[in-house]
C-alpha positions as CSV (number, residue, x, y, z in Angstrom):
1,M,35.6,9.1,-2.8
2,A,36.5,12.5,-3.3
3,I,34.3,15.3,-4.7
4,L,35.6,17.3,-7.6
5,I,35.3,21.2,-6.8
6,G,36.1,24.4,-8.5
7,E,39.1,24.2,-10.7
8,E,39.2,20.3,-10.7
9,I,35.9,20.4,-12.4
10,K,37.1,23.0,-14.9
11,K,40.2,20.6,-15.6
12,A,38.3,17.6,-16.0
13,L,35.9,19.4,-18.7
14,Q,38.8,21.0,-20.5
15,S,40.7,17.6,-20.8
16,G,37.7,15.8,-21.8
17,L,37.7,13.5,-18.9
18,I,34.1,14.4,-18.2
19,K,31.7,16.1,-20.7
20,V,28.6,18.1,-20.2
21,E,27.0,19.1,-23.4
22,P,25.8,21.9,-24.0
23,L,27.6,23.9,-21.4
24,E,28.2,27.6,-20.6
25,E,31.0,28.9,-18.1
26,A,28.4,30.3,-15.7
27,Q,26.9,26.9,-15.1
28,I,30.2,25.7,-13.2
29,G,30.0,26.4,-9.5
30,P,32.4,26.0,-6.7
31,G,31.2,22.2,-6.2
32,S,29.0,21.4,-8.9
33,V,27.7,22.0,-12.3
34,D,24.1,23.5,-12.8
35,L,21.9,21.6,-15.3
36,T,19.1,23.0,-17.1
37,L,15.5,22.0,-17.6
38,G,14.8,20.5,-20.9
39,N,11.7,20.6,-23.2
40,D,10.3,17.1,-22.6
41,F,8.2,15.9,-19.7
42,R,6.2,12.9,-18.7
43,I,2.8,13.4,-17.2
44,F,1.1,10.7,-15.2
45,R,-2.3,9.8,-16.5
46,T,-5.4,10.2,-14.1
47,G,-8.2,8.0,-13.4
48,L,-6.3,4.8,-13.9
49,A,-6.7,1.6,-12.0
50,T,-4.1,0.5,-9.6
51,Y,-0.7,-0.2,-11.2
52,R,1.2,-3.0,-9.8
53,I,4.8,-2.3,-9.4
54,R,7.2,-5.2,-10.1
55,D,10.7,-5.7,-11.7
56,D,9.5,-5.4,-15.2
57,S,7.0,-2.5,-14.5
58,N,7.3,0.3,-17.2
59,F,6.5,4.0,-16.2
60,E,5.6,4.6,-19.7
61,D,2.5,2.6,-19.0
62,I,1.1,5.3,-16.8
63,T,2.6,8.3,-18.3
64,E,2.2,10.5,-21.5
65,L,5.0,12.5,-23.2
66,K,4.5,16.3,-23.5
67,H,6.7,18.6,-25.4
68,V,6.9,22.2,-24.0
69,G,8.5,25.0,-26.4
70,N,11.4,27.4,-25.2
71,D,9.1,30.1,-24.4
72,G,6.5,28.0,-22.8
73,S,6.0,26.3,-19.2
74,I,4.5,23.4,-17.6
75,V,2.3,23.7,-14.5
76,I,2.8,21.4,-11.5
77,D,-0.1,21.3,-9.0
78,P,0.5,20.9,-5.4
79,G,1.2,17.3,-4.7
80,E,1.7,16.4,-8.4
81,M,4.8,14.7,-9.8
82,I,6.1,14.8,-13.4
83,L,9.2,13.7,-15.0
84,G,11.4,16.1,-16.8
85,I,15.0,15.9,-18.4
86,T,17.9,17.9,-18.5
87,K,19.1,19.6,-21.7
88,E,22.7,18.6,-20.9
89,K,24.1,15.1,-21.7
90,I,26.7,14.0,-19.1
91,T,29.4,11.6,-20.1
92,L,31.6,10.2,-17.3
93,P,34.6,7.8,-17.4
94,T,34.6,4.5,-15.5
95,N,36.2,6.1,-12.3
96,I,33.9,8.9,-11.9
97,S,30.2,8.9,-10.7
98,G,27.9,11.6,-9.6
99,R,25.0,12.8,-7.6
100,L,22.1,14.8,-8.9
101,E,20.7,17.3,-6.5
102,G,18.0,20.0,-6.6
103,R,18.8,23.7,-6.1
104,S,17.9,25.3,-2.6
105,R,16.5,28.3,-4.4
106,F,13.6,26.1,-5.7
107,A,13.1,23.9,-2.7
108,R,12.2,27.3,-0.9
109,F,9.1,27.1,-3.1
110,G,8.3,23.5,-2.1
111,L,9.8,22.2,-5.4
112,A,11.7,18.9,-5.1
113,V,13.4,18.4,-8.2
114,H,15.0,15.0,-7.8
115,V,13.1,13.0,-5.2
116,T,14.9,9.6,-5.5
117,A,17.6,7.8,-7.5
118,G,20.1,10.6,-7.3
119,F,23.2,8.5,-7.7
120,M,24.5,8.4,-11.3
121,Q,26.7,5.5,-12.3
122,P,30.2,5.7,-13.6
123,G,30.7,5.4,-17.3
124,I,27.1,6.9,-18.0
125,S,26.7,9.0,-21.0
126,N,23.1,10.4,-21.2
127,Q,20.6,13.2,-20.2
128,Q,19.4,12.9,-16.6
129,V,15.7,12.3,-15.9
130,L,14.2,14.4,-13.2
131,E,11.5,13.2,-10.6
132,I,9.9,16.5,-10.0
133,V,7.2,17.0,-7.2
134,N,5.6,20.3,-6.0
135,L,5.4,19.9,-2.3
136,G,4.2,23.3,-1.7
137,H,0.6,24.8,-1.7
138,T,0.7,26.9,-4.8
139,P,0.9,25.5,-8.5
140,L,4.3,26.1,-10.0
141,A,5.1,26.7,-13.6
142,L,8.5,25.5,-14.7
143,S,10.2,26.9,-17.9
144,P,12.6,25.0,-20.1
145,G,16.1,26.3,-19.7
146,T,16.0,27.1,-16.0
147,R,19.0,25.9,-14.1
148,I,16.8,23.5,-12.2
149,C,19.4,21.2,-10.5
150,Q,23.2,20.5,-9.8
151,F,25.4,17.6,-10.7
152,I,28.2,16.7,-8.1
153,F,31.1,14.6,-9.5
154,E,32.8,12.0,-7.4
155,E,36.1,10.3,-8.1
156,C,35.7,6.5,-7.4
157,K,38.2,4.0,-6.0
158,G,38.2,1.4,-8.9
159,E,36.4,1.3,-12.3
160,A,33.0,0.3,-13.3
161,E,30.5,1.1,-16.2
162,Y,26.6,1.4,-16.2
163,K,25.0,-0.5,-18.9
164,G,21.5,-0.7,-17.5
165,R,18.0,-0.1,-18.7
166,F,18.6,3.7,-18.9
167,S,22.0,3.9,-20.2
168,N,21.1,5.8,-23.3
169,Q,18.1,8.0,-22.1
170,N,17.3,11.1,-24.0
171,K,13.6,11.6,-23.0
172,P,12.0,11.5,-19.8
C-alpha cells in the first residue's frame, strides 16, 4: 500500500477521487488532511451496573448524546472517555482506505483523540467517530471546529467496499 502525500492528495481531491466535505485548503498537509471536531458527543453514563460486551452490544445503551454550540466546549476530566465526531464527511473509492490519527500537538496535553479502530475501510462515505480520552492530569475543554485529528489516505492493492454497521454514521 502507498500513502498519498502532498500534491497527490490535492489531485485526488480535485478530481473527485476522494471527497472531504467541508474542506479548507489549510487543512491539507504534506501527508494527511486535518479534520475538525464536530458539535455532537456521546458521554458515558455513570453509576451503571456492569455492562456485558458481546457481538450485539450497543454503545448507545450506556451513553447519552450531547450537542455543543460552536462557541461552547465540552470538558473531559482526567481518565474520562467520550465519543466525538468530525465535521467532515469522507468519501473514499473502493481502492483507497485510510487511517485516523491524533495530532501530536494535543497528545502533549495527554489527549488521545482516537484510541482504537483507526483503520478506515475502502469505500466509506461518512463522518469519523473519535474515541477521545484524557490521559493527562488536568481537565481539558474541547471546542468544536478545532483541527483535532488527521486522516492519512492509502492506496490499496485490489478493491473492496465497507458496508458494515457504521457505514452511514453522522452522529457519535
